[in-house]
N, C-alpha and C positions, 0 to 999 in steps of 0.2 A: 232631482229627486222624484218628481211626478212620473217621468219616463221610466225610471228604475222600478218604482212601485207598480206601474201598469205592466211592465215586463214580467215581474214576479207574479202578479195577479193572473196574467194570461197563461204563464207556464203552469201555475197551480190549477187553473180552470181546465186546461187541456188534459193534464194528468188525471184530475178528478173525473172529467168527462169520460176518458178512456176506462177508468176504474168502474164507473157506474155502468157504462155500456157493455163491459165485459163481465158483468155479474160479480165484480170484486176480485177478479183473478189476476189483474195486471199489477197489483201492488201487494205489499206484504200480506200473507195469509193469516187470518185469525185462527188460533188454536185453542182458545180457552172457551169455557161455557159462558153463556150470558149471565150477567148478574151485576154488572157495573152500571150505576145510574150516573148520567153525565148531564151537566148544564153547560151550554156554550153561551158565554156572555159576549155580545157583539157591541164593542165600543165604536166601531167604524161607522162612518156616515155616508160615504159615497155609494150610489146604487150598485156599482160594479163590485165593490168589496162586500156589500151586504149579500149580493147574489153569490159570491164566492163562499161566504159563510154558510149559505143554504146548501151549496154543493158539498161543502166539508161535512155538514151535518148529515146529509144523505149518505156520504161515504162511510161515516161512522155507523149509521143504522144498518147499511148493507154488509158491514164487516162481520156481523154475527157475534161480536164481542160485548156489545152493550145492551143492557135490558131496556134502558130509557135514554133517549137523547132529546133534551129540551133545549130551546133557544130563548134567549132574552136579549132584546136590543135595549141599550141604555145610552144616555147622553152624559158624558163627562167633559170637564174642561181641560183635563190633562191626564196623561198616562200615570198610573200609580195611585190615582184617586179611587176610593172605595166605590165600585160600581153597583153594589147590591144593597148596602145598608142592612137593617134588621130584617130577618126572615119572619114575615107575618103569615106565610102560607103553611108552615109546618112541614113542607116537602124538603127532604135533605138529599144530598148527592154524595157519591164517592169521589167524584172528579168534577172540577169546575175548570173549564177552558176559557181563558180570557183572550179575545182577539183585540189587543189594545189599539187605541186611536193612533199611537205612535207608529204602528206598522203602516197604517193608511197614509200617514204624512211622510213616510220614508225615514223617520228618525230612529225607529226601533227595528231590530232584526230578529225579534223573538215574539212568539206567542207564549202564554204562561199556562202551565198545567198545575193546577192547585189541588193538592190532596193532603191528607194527614201525613205526618212525617213517615218516610219509608223506613221500615224496620224488617226484621226477619218474620214478623207476624203479618206483614202486608199480604193480602190475598193474591194468589197467583194470577187470577183473572184481571185484577187491577194492574199488576205489573205488565201483563201481556198487552193490556189496553194502552198503557203508557208507551210501551215500545212500538206498538202499531202506529200510534199517532205521531211519534217522533219520526218514524220511517216515512209515513205518509207526507208529512210536512217537508222533510228533507228531500224526498223524491219530487214532490210537486213543485217545489220552489228551486230545484237544482242547487240546494244548499244555501240559498240566499237568506232563508228564514229558518230559525231553529224553534223547536218546541221545548222550552225549558221547564223542568219540574222543580219540586222542592229540594231535590238533591243537587240541582245544577246552578241555581241562582237565588239570590236573597229575596227578590220580589215575590216569587211564588210562595216562599216560606213565610213572608210577612202576611200575605193574603191568606195563607193557611190558618194562621192564628186568628186573624180577623174574622174569617168566614166561620171558623169553629165557634168563636164567641157569639157571633150573630145568628147561629143556628142553621147555617147552610151546609156544613160538612158533617157527614155521618162517620162515626167510628173513631174519632180522635180521643 
């Protein structure tokens, strides 16, 4: 498992490095105006994967799709546990990306994209941002890890409800 995880990490690092070095032109192009506020929740603990999360964050910033990209490192005992709790900051986000500890351990093959439920009223810039992230992760990991949103998997949907109730998600 460790070797597989490190191979995926290395592949993602190489692709993200190329993306950052090329000014963002070697991966999917962002076509929407900025306006999406993003929080990246990092549950991973190894220095290599924390470094990858930093590269991922930089790739999102350089894409031109996102108004704000914040990071928050958290410690959880298992994947699926609430990594944020009650929002005491008052800052809300349109998208919360969870890099779950299970990816680091080789148990999970998904990162989670948590938004309000996707409807016809969902802003186009958020949809473009979700598509960009899904393509970035698929390309960077050669399909070994998926970016699953509320329309793809139950866990992001559960986190959507939880984060809305706890004041992290805007617009639900």
